[in-house]
C-alpha positions, 0 to 999 in steps of 0.5 A: 446787345442789351435791349433798350428799356420799354419805359423810362420814367424821369422823376424831377426830385429837386429839393425833395430830400427824404420825401423822395424815398416813398415816392420813388418806391411807389413809382417803381411799384407802379411801373413794375406792373406795366413792364419788366423792362424799365428804368427810373431816372432820378434828377437831383440837380442842386444849387451849389453851397445850398443845404439841399440833401437830395443829391446825396439821398438819391445817390445812396438809393441808386447805389442800392438799386440799379433800376434807378439812374441818378443825375446829381449835378450843380444846377445850370438852370431850373426845371427845364434844364433838369427835365432836359438832363433827365430826358437826354439819358433815357433809353426807353421806347417811351419816356415819361416825366413826373414831378417828385413832390407827390402832387400828381397821383402816381397812378397817372403813369399807368393811365398815360402808358396804357393810352400811348401803347394803343398807338393812336397818340405820340404824347399823352398827358393830364389836365387838372380838374381839381386842385388842392394847392391853394389860391396862389398856384391856382391863380398862376396856372389860370394866368399861364393857360389863359395867355397860352390859349390866347396867343396859341389858340390852335393848340387845344390843350386844357393845361399845358403844365400838367404832368405826367407827360409821356412821349414816344421815342419818335416824338421826343427825338423830333423835338428841339427843347431849349428852355432851361426854366419853367417854360419847358412844359409850354415849349413841349406843347409848342413843339407838338404843334410845330411837328404835328404830333398827335396828343391826348389829355385826360383829367386828374386831381392835383394834390396839396403840397404840405412839406414846403412852399411852391418854387414858382415865384413871381419872377417865374410868372414874368419869365413865362409871359416874356417867353410866351411873347418871344415864341409867338412873335419870333419862333412860332407861327400859330 
């Protein structure tokens, strides 16, 4: 019987195109130093009839190296749907999620893995203390975290959207993640609170995004605020 991987890393590749190649090569190089039993899930879901080449690029990479597991489907949601699709096929004892745009330093995967392996926590993540992504993204993040801290004051997280996040298999299996949009990171922390899952955060830097503009538009802010209040008053007791 084939042994489950020790570590599954989900890379969210949406619209990364050729920039994803050096990124995932670095991810593989990093993870190889942690364990010889791992898989890397490349989520390259795409909007139909768009000019996004990412799915084709990712599929070609996976054809050459079986450590990479591609997911290339027409989109039925945004970041939350992509993340759920990636996590759903992970076979690892530990499940890690990171964005593929290079803004989070890849060595954070090492720090997350080493911390969770100690056995004290079931989720380990980062929080951003230095950001190079401009006024717009900084402002959105401050709004997100401020509203979250007001509505869910019992969840002591400094930065709900920060990655990478790494789960134990047990913690992930207990979660009921439903968000298909940008709210997925907040929902993870709400599930952490609901289930009494222990978690740890450590500081990181957030690098600039040079190749493209942010995908987080004003409509996503409104969507996030709506979801915060829906979870607060319908589904969650803080």
